[in-house]
TIRO-2110 file (N, C-alpha, C; in Angstrom, 1 decimal):
// TIRO-2110
120.4, 180.2, 130.6, N, 1, A
120.9, 179.0, 130.1, CA, 1, A
122.3, 179.2, 129.7, C, 1, A
123.2, 178.3, 130.1, N, 2, A
124.6, 178.5, 129.7, CA, 2, A
124.9, 177.6, 128.5, C, 2, A
126.1, 177.8, 127.9, N, 3, A
126.5, 177.1, 126.7, CA, 3, A
126.5, 175.6, 126.8, C, 3, A
126.9, 175.1, 128.0, N, 4, A
127.0, 173.6, 128.1, CA, 4, A
125.6, 173.0, 128.2, C, 4, A
124.5, 173.7, 128.6, N, 5, A
123.2, 173.1, 128.7, CA, 5, A
122.4, 173.2, 127.4, C, 5, A
122.9, 174.0, 126.4, N, 6, A
122.2, 174.1, 125.1, CA, 6, A
122.3, 172.9, 124.3, C, 6, A
121.3, 172.4, 123.7, N, 7, A
121.3, 171.3, 122.8, CA, 7, A
121.2, 171.7, 121.4, C, 7, A
122.0, 171.3, 120.6, N, 8, A
121.9, 171.6, 119.2, CA, 8, A
121.6, 170.3, 118.4, C, 8, A
120.8, 170.5, 117.4, N, 9, A
120.3, 169.4, 116.6, CA, 9, A
120.9, 169.4, 115.2, C, 9, A
121.5, 168.3, 114.8, N, 10, A
122.1, 168.3, 113.5, CA, 10, A
121.0, 168.0, 112.5, C, 10, A
120.6, 168.9, 111.7, N, 11, A
119.5, 168.8, 110.8, CA, 11, A
119.9, 168.4, 109.4, C, 11, A
121.2, 168.1, 109.2, N, 12, A
121.7, 167.7, 107.8, CA, 12, A
121.1, 166.4, 107.4, C, 12, A
120.8, 165.4, 108.3, N, 13, A
120.3, 164.1, 107.9, CA, 13, A
118.8, 164.1, 107.7, C, 13, A
118.1, 165.2, 108.2, N, 14, A
116.6, 165.2, 108.1, CA, 14, A
116.1, 165.2, 106.6, C, 14, A
116.8, 165.7, 105.7, N, 15, A
116.4, 165.8, 104.3, CA, 15, A
116.4, 164.3, 103.8, C, 15, A
117.1, 163.4, 104.4, N, 16, A
117.1, 162.0, 103.9, CA, 16, A
115.9, 161.2, 104.4, C, 16, A
115.2, 161.7, 105.3, N, 17, A
114.1, 160.9, 105.9, CA, 17, A
112.9, 160.9, 104.9, C, 17, A
112.3, 159.8, 104.8, N, 18, A
111.1, 159.6, 103.9, CA, 18, A
109.9, 159.4, 104.8, C, 18, A
108.7, 159.7, 104.2, N, 19, A
107.5, 159.5, 105.0, CA, 19, A
106.9, 158.1, 104.6, C, 19, A
107.6, 157.4, 103.6, N, 20, A
107.1, 156.1, 103.2, CA, 20, A
107.5, 155.1, 104.2, C, 20, A
106.6, 154.2, 104.6, N, 21, A
106.9, 153.1, 105.6, CA, 21, A
107.5, 152.0, 104.8, C, 21, A
108.5, 151.4, 105.3, N, 22, A
109.0, 150.1, 104.8, CA, 22, A
108.2, 149.0, 105.4, C, 22, A
107.6, 148.2, 104.6, N, 23, A
106.7, 147.1, 105.1, CA, 23, A
107.4, 145.8, 104.9, C, 23, A
107.8, 145.2, 106.1, N, 24, A
108.5, 143.9, 106.0, CA, 24, A
107.5, 142.8, 105.6, C, 24, A
108.1, 141.9, 104.9, N, 25, A
107.2, 140.8, 104.4, CA, 25, A
107.0, 139.8, 105.6, C, 25, A
105.7, 139.5, 105.9, N, 26, A
105.4, 138.6, 107.0, CA, 26, A
105.4, 137.2, 106.5, C, 26, A
105.4, 137.0, 105.2, N, 27, A
105.4, 135.6, 104.6, CA, 27, A
106.8, 135.0, 104.6, C, 27, A
106.9, 134.0, 105.4, N, 28, A
108.2, 133.3, 105.5, CA, 28, A
108.1, 131.8, 105.0, C, 28, A
107.0, 131.4, 104.4, N, 29, A
106.8, 130.1, 103.9, CA, 29, A
107.0, 130.0, 102.3, C, 29, A
107.1, 128.8, 101.8, N, 30, A
107.2, 128.6, 100.4, CA, 30, A
106.1, 127.7, 99.9, C, 30, A
105.5, 128.0, 98.8, N, 31, A
105.6, 129.2, 98.0, CA, 31, A
105.1, 130.4, 98.7, C, 31, A
105.6, 131.5, 98.4, N, 32, A
105.2, 132.8, 99.0, CA, 32, A
103.7, 133.1, 98.7, C, 32, A
103.1, 133.8, 99.6, N, 33, A
101.7, 134.3, 99.4, CA, 33, A
101.8, 135.4, 98.4, C, 33, A
100.6, 135.6, 97.7, N, 34, A
100.6, 136.8, 96.8, CA, 34, A
100.8, 138.1, 97.6, C, 34, A
101.4, 139.1, 96.9, N, 35, A
101.6, 140.3, 97.6, CA, 35, A
100.3, 141.1, 97.8, C, 35, A
100.3, 142.1, 98.7, N, 36, A
99.1, 142.9, 99.0, CA, 36, A
98.6, 143.7, 97.8, C, 36, A
99.5, 143.9, 96.8, N, 37, A
99.1, 144.7, 95.7, CA, 37, A
98.6, 143.8, 94.5, C, 37, A
98.7, 142.5, 94.6, N, 38, A
98.2, 141.6, 93.6, CA, 38, A
96.7, 141.4, 93.6, C, 38, A
96.2, 141.0, 92.5, N, 39, A
94.7, 140.8, 92.4, CA, 39, A
94.2, 139.7, 93.3, C, 39, A
95.1, 138.7, 93.5, N, 40, A
94.7, 137.5, 94.3, CA, 40, A
95.1, 137.6, 95.7, C, 40, A
95.3, 138.8, 96.3, N, 41, A
95.8, 139.0, 97.6, CA, 41, A
95.0, 138.3, 98.7, C, 41, A
93.7, 138.1, 98.5, N, 42, A
92.8, 137.4, 99.5, CA, 42, A
93.2, 135.9, 99.7, C, 42, A
94.0, 135.4, 98.8, N, 43, A
94.3, 133.9, 98.9, CA, 43, A
95.5, 133.7, 99.8, C, 43, A
96.1, 134.8, 100.4, N, 44, A
97.2, 134.6, 101.3, CA, 44, A
96.8, 133.8, 102.5, C, 44, A
97.7, 133.2, 103.2, N, 45, A
97.4, 132.5, 104.4, CA, 45, A
97.0, 133.3, 105.6, C, 45, A
96.1, 132.8, 106.4, N, 46, A
95.6, 133.5, 107.5, CA, 46, A
96.6, 133.5, 108.7, C, 46, A
96.9, 134.6, 109.2, N, 47, A
97.8, 134.8, 110.3, CA, 47, A
97.1, 134.9, 111.7, C, 47, A
96.0, 135.7, 111.7, N, 48, A
95.2, 135.9, 112.9, CA, 48, A
93.8, 136.1, 112.5, C, 48, A
92.9, 135.5, 113.3, N, 49, A
91.4, 135.7, 113.0, CA, 49, A
90.7, 136.1, 114.2, C, 49, A
89.9, 137.2, 114.1, N, 50, A
89.1, 137.7, 115.2, CA, 50, A
87.7, 137.8, 114.7, C, 50, A
86.9, 136.7, 114.5, N, 51, A
85.6, 136.8, 113.9, CA, 51, A
84.6, 137.6, 114.9, C, 51, A
84.9, 137.6, 116.2, N, 52, A
84.1, 138.4, 117.1, CA, 52, A
84.2, 139.9, 116.9, C, 52, A
85.3, 140.3, 116.3, N, 53, A
85.5, 141.7, 115.9, CA, 53, A
85.3, 142.0, 114.4, C, 53, A
85.2, 140.9, 113.7, N, 54, A
84.9, 141.0, 112.2, CA, 54, A
86.1, 141.2, 111.3, C, 54, A
87.3, 140.8, 111.7, N, 55, A
88.5, 141.0, 110.9, CA, 55, A
89.4, 139.8, 111.0, C, 55, A
90.3, 139.7, 109.9, N, 56, A
91.3, 138.7, 109.9, CA, 56, A
92.6, 139.3, 109.3, C, 56, A
93.7, 138.9, 109.7, N, 57, A
95.0, 139.4, 109.2, CA, 57, A
95.6, 138.3, 108.3, C, 57, A
95.9, 138.7, 107.1, N, 58, A
96.5, 137.7, 106.2, CA, 58, A
98.0, 137.8, 106.2, C, 58, A
98.7, 136.8, 105.7, N, 59, A
100.2, 136.8, 105.7, CA, 59, A
100.8, 137.9, 105.0, C, 59, A
100.2, 138.5, 104.0, N, 60, A
100.7, 139.5, 103.2, CA, 60, A
100.4, 140.9, 103.8, C, 60, A
99.9, 140.9, 105.0, N, 61, A
99.7, 142.2, 105.7, CA, 61, A
98.3, 142.8, 105.5, C, 61, A
97.5, 142.2, 104.7, N, 62, A
96.1, 142.7, 104.4, CA, 62, A
95.2, 142.4, 105.6, C, 62, A
94.4, 143.4, 106.0, N, 63, A
93.4, 143.2, 107.0, CA, 63, A
92.1, 143.0, 106.2, C, 63, A
91.5, 141.8, 106.4, N, 64, A
90.3, 141.4, 105.6, CA, 64, A
89.1, 141.5, 106.6, C, 64, A
88.1, 142.3, 106.2, N, 65, A
86.9, 142.5, 107.1, CA, 65, A
85.8, 141.6, 106.6, C, 65, A
84.9, 141.2, 107.6, N, 66, A
83.8, 140.3, 107.3, CA, 66, A
82.9, 140.8, 106.2, C, 66, A
82.8, 142.1, 106.0, N, 67, A
82.0, 142.7, 104.9, CA, 67, A
82.7, 142.7, 103.6, C, 67, A
83.8, 142.0, 103.5, N, 68, A
84.7, 141.8, 102.3, CA, 68, A
85.5, 143.1, 102.0, C, 68, A
85.5, 144.1, 102.8, N, 69, A
86.3, 145.2, 102.7, CA, 69, A
87.7, 144.9, 103.1, C, 69, A
88.7, 145.6, 102.7, N, 70, A
90.1, 145.3, 103.0, CA, 70, A
90.9, 146.6, 103.3, C, 70, A
91.9, 146.5, 104.1, N, 71, A
92.8, 147.6, 104.4, CA, 71, A
94.2, 147.0, 104.1, C, 71, A
94.8, 147.6, 103.1, N, 72, A
96.1, 147.2, 102.6, CA, 72, A
97.2, 147.8, 103.5, C, 72, A
98.4, 147.1, 103.6, N, 73, A
99.5, 147.6, 104.4, CA, 73, A
99.9, 149.0, 104.2, C, 73, A
99.8, 149.5, 102.9, N, 74, A
100.2, 150.8, 102.6, CA, 74, A
99.1, 151.9, 103.0, C, 74, A
98.0, 151.4, 103.6, N, 75, A
96.9, 152.4, 104.0, CA, 75, A
95.8, 152.5, 103.0, C, 75, A
95.9, 151.9, 101.8, N, 76, A
94.8, 152.0, 100.9, CA, 76, A
93.6, 151.2, 101.4, C, 76, A
92.4, 151.6, 101.0, N, 77, A
91.2, 150.9, 101.4, CA, 77, A
90.6, 150.3, 100.2, C, 77, A
90.1, 149.1, 100.3, N, 78, A
89.4, 148.4, 99.2, CA, 78, A
88.0, 148.3, 99.8, C, 78, A
87.0, 148.9, 99.0, N, 79, A
85.6, 148.8, 99.5, CA, 79, A
85.1, 147.4, 99.4, C, 79, A
84.1, 147.1, 100.3, N, 80, A
83.5, 145.8, 100.2, CA, 80, A
83.0, 145.4, 98.8, C, 80, A
83.2, 144.2, 98.5, N, 81, A
82.9, 143.7, 97.1, CA, 81, A
82.3, 142.3, 97.1, C, 81, A
81.1, 142.3, 97.7, N, 82, A
80.3, 141.1, 97.8, CA, 82, A
79.8, 140.7, 96.4, C, 82, A
79.8, 139.4, 96.2, N, 83, A
79.3, 139.0, 94.8, CA, 83, A
77.8, 139.3, 94.7, C, 83, A
77.4, 139.6, 93.4, N, 84, A
76.0, 139.9, 93.1, CA, 84, A
75.1, 138.7, 93.3, C, 84, A
73.9, 139.0, 93.8, N, 85, A
72.9, 137.9, 93.9, CA, 85, A
73.1, 137.1, 95.2, C, 85, A
73.7, 137.7, 96.2, N, 86, A
73.9, 136.9, 97.5, CA, 86, A
72.6, 136.9, 98.3, C, 86, A
71.6, 137.7, 97.9, N, 87, A
70.3, 137.7, 98.6, CA, 87, A
69.4, 136.6, 98.2, C, 87, A
69.7, 135.9, 97.1, N, 88, A
68.9, 134.9, 96.5, CA, 88, A
69.3, 133.5, 97.1, C, 88, A
68.3, 132.7, 97.4, N, 89, A
68.6, 131.4, 97.9, CA, 89, A
68.3, 130.4, 96.7, C, 89, A
69.2, 129.6, 96.4, N, 90, A
69.0, 128.7, 95.3, CA, 90, A
69.0, 127.3, 95.8, C, 90, A
68.0, 126.5, 95.4, N, 91, A
67.9, 125.1, 95.9, CA, 91, A
68.1, 124.2, 94.7, C, 91, A
68.7, 123.0, 94.9, N, 92, A
68.9, 122.0, 93.9, CA, 92, A
67.6, 121.3, 93.7, C, 92, A
67.3, 120.9, 92.4, N, 93, A
66.1, 120.1, 92.1, CA, 93, A
66.2, 118.7, 92.4, C, 93, A
END
């Protein structure tokens, strides 16, 4: 290999690279939807729904699954949280 065919890489900028992803806001409407880190994140607008696959994408980037589990944009997982007593049928008198 001759000198002209050798490739050198400038590694000085590599130390500035972060492993954290920048998550752009998908919410472009007013008032803005709650963020993915807020407690009311499930009230964000629906962007895409695939009930045949069991998931929906909310405007704040949250993937909401039919079992009530969630996948947040930063990779955190929220376990399913169905309300208690869903197995009981209540009828009005």
